[in-house]
Each structure stands twice: as C-alpha cells, then as structure tokens.
N, C-alpha and C positions, 0 to 999 in steps of 0.2 A: 451190712458188710463193714467189718473193721479192717482198715487198710494200713498196713505197716510198710514204710518206705525206707530203703537203705540210703543213708547219708554218709558221704565220705569227706565233706568239707563244710565250712561255715555257710557257704552259699546254698549248698544242698539243704541244710537245716532250714534256712529261711524260706526257700522255695517249697519245700515239703509242707511247712506250716501254712504258707499262704494258699496252697492248693487245697487244703482241708484234709491232709493225711491225719490219721488217728494216732499214729505212733511212729517213732523213728528207731531204726536199728543203726547205731553209730559204729562205723568200722574204718580202718585204714587198709591199705593193701588189697583192694578189691580184686585186682588181677590175680591174687593168690588165694582167692576165696574168702577174704576178710580176715583182718588181724586186729589186735587191740589198738584203739586210737591213742593219740598222744594226750597227755594231761591238758595241754592247751586247747585242743579241739574239744575234749570232754567238757572243760569249763565253759567254753563258748556255747556249745550246744545246750547245756543245761540252763545257762543264763538267758539264752535267746529264744528257746523253744517254748511254745505255750501248750505243748502236748508231751506225753511221756517219752523219755529217752532211755532206750535199752542199749547197753554197751557190750560190744563183742569182747570176750575174754579168751584170746587165742594167741599164745606167745610166738608161734612159728607155724609155717605151712608145710613142714616136712611130713607130718602125719597127725593123727589124733591120739597118739601115744605120748605120754609125758613122763619125764624122769623127775627126780627130787628137786633139781634146780628149776625146772619148768614150773613145778607146783608152787615153789616159793614165789616166783614171779607172778603167777596167777593169783595167789593169795593177796599179794600187795596190790595188784591191779583191781581186784574186787573191792578191797578196802578203799582205794582211791575213788572208785566209781560211787561207792556208797557215800563217802564224805562229800563228794562234789554235788550230790543230790540227784543222781541218776535214779530213775524209777525201777530199773531192772538190769540184769546181766543176761548175756547169751553165751552159753558154755556147753562143752561136751568133751568126753574122753572115751577111748576104747582100749581094751586090752589087746595084747598081741593076737589073741584068739578071735577077736572081733566081737566081743561082748561089751556092753556098757561097763566102764571102769568105775564101779561104785566105790571101790577102796580109795581111788584117787580123789573122787569128787566129794565124798561124804564129809570130810573135815572142812573143805572149802565152803560148802554150802551151810553146814551147821554153825561154823565159827565166824564167817565173814559176810554172809549174804542175808543177815537178819533184816526183815522188813522190806526186802526187795522181791520183785517178780523175777522168776528164773525161767528162761527158755533153754531147752536142750536143743542145740543146733543140728545142722545136717550131718554131723558125725553119725547121727541116727541112720541115715541112708546108706552108710558104709558098714553097718553092723551085719553080722553073718546071717541073722534072722530077724526080721522086723517085728514079728510078734513077740519073740523073746526079748528084744530090746525094749519094746513097749512095757512089758512086765517089769524089767529092770528099772526103767525110768520111774515107774509108779512107786518104787521103793525108796526113791531119793527124796530127801526133805526139800521143801520150798519150790521144787519144780512145778510150775503150773501151766507149762506150754511146751509142745514139741513142734519144731519146724521140720517139715519133711516134704520131699518131692515123691514120696511113695517108692523110694529106692531106685528111681529112674533119673536120667539127666534132667528131664522136664516133668513137672507135676502133671502137665497136660497129657502125658503118655501113661499115667497110672491112676486114672480116676477111680477104677474099681478097688484098687489097693487102698487108696486114700479114704474112700467111702467105708471100707471095712475097718480101717484103723479108727476113723471117726466114730463109728458105731461102738467099737470096743471101749472107747473112752466115755461113753454115755454114763452119767451118774458119778463120774470121778471128778476131782478138782482140776484135772489136767485138760487143757484145750488143745485142739489140733490147729496148727498154723500152716497152711499150704503155700509153698513157694517154689520158685525156679521155673523159668520158661513160660509162665502165664502171660497172657496178653490182655489188654483192655477189651478187645473185641470178643474174646471167648470167655471172659470171667463169669458172665451171668450163667451161661449153660454149664460151666464147670461147677459152680457153686450149687446149682440145682441138682446136678447129678451126684455130687459127693456129700452134700449136706453141710460142708464147712462154712463157717461164717467169718473166719479170719484169714486174710490173704496177705502175702508178702511179695513186694515188687521191688525190683532193682532197675534193670534196663528198660522194662516195659513202661516206665513213667518218665523216660528221658527222651530228649530230642534225638530222632533217628535211631532210637533203641540202642544207644551206645553209652557206655560208662565214660567215654571221652567227652560227652556232651552233658549239659546241665539238666537237672530235673525240670520238667515242663508242668507248671501248676495247672494249666488248662486240661492236661490229660487226667490229672488227679480229680479235678472238679467234675469232669465228664463222667468218670467212673463212679464217683459218689452220687451224682444225679441219677445215673442208670440203676444204681442199687437202692435208690430211694433214701439215701442218707443226706446229711447236710452238706452244703457246698463249703 
C-alpha cells in the first residue's frame, strides 16, 4: 500500500512523515476542498519532508472551470512548486459541459510541469462521464495519476466503479489513487475488492477523524503495518 496523506500546515508535514506516510498532498483551505498553499508552507514542506510532496494547484473553490486570469495564476503556482523542489502537482479542470478541459491544461502541463508527477484531482468525479473523463486524462501529457472516489462522496460507496476504472488503466502509465471517505478499519477489504494499491487519506488519519485535529502518526503506522508496509 502506498499511502498519501493530506497536509495543511507544517505540523501535519512532520507528523505525516513520522508516521511513515509515503507521500504528502499539500493544500490550504481544506474546508473548501483544498486550495493552493502559500509559498511559505510550500518551502517548509519541501525542506522538512523526507517523502515526496505534491502541491495542490487550485486558485479558487467556485468551480473547476478557469478563465484566462485563473490560468495565469496556476501557471505561476506550478512554476513556484517546481522551483521549490516539489515532486509533483495536483491539478484538474472541467469545461462548462463537464468534460476534462484539455485546452486549459495542455499548455500548463507541457510548459511548466516538466520533470514533475501530475495527479488529476477529484474534478474527475464531477465530470459528466467517468469513462469519457478517463480517456481525456490519458491524452494529457505528464499526468500519471488520477485521484477519484468513483464519482461518489465516499470511495467506500463505489468499489465496483473504482475496480472498473483501475482495470481500464492496466498497462497505461497512469495509476489510480482512491480517496475520500476511506477509513483505516476498512482499507484492507477495500483494496482487496478494488485492486488499488495507492490510497489517499485526510480525516481518516487525524485525531477524532476531524480536520480540526492533528494527524495521528500512530494511525498511519497501524495502517502501514496492516498492509505489510514499513512503519
């Protein structure tokens, strides 16, 4: 199991690393679904984490549709993430019709994300058709991961959809990262049923399951032990 953990502050970064997380998704504004973090937090995370840091690139929470000014902001944020030493970015965009907005994303990925991992985030789950969206994502350069809950509020409610999407990606360079609503208690059976090997946790690795509470390294260690991974 490869475990990605959401971090929203410096303490989260340190706690995720000490627990044995495999990767950090760095965000601000978690109450709005995750926004681009500040340069200060980005620099802190990259300099203090001993695991890869992937940075959310999302300028606002109004929608996943972006105008020319938004795209200029996103371009600069990707550049800053790369210069800071982040291992990857987390990004996504949709057209008004609900398709993956390849026109908006293509220049950002081609010109700014060189050498970085790219995750297409849960804008994927708001696309009008997940199979169509998967095909569109496969046409984007540098994208090597899709974060999805299978189109449901919780990935735990869509194991069959996630298993199907996972199967469709077999043989491609794009991996499926399952997230949202998963719990440490159920992750083993979920992975067995879906086949996924990368999972994404936010509330589930925090005290009392709340973003108002800190990450609990003991929960991460327990999950890694259960999956047969290193502590």
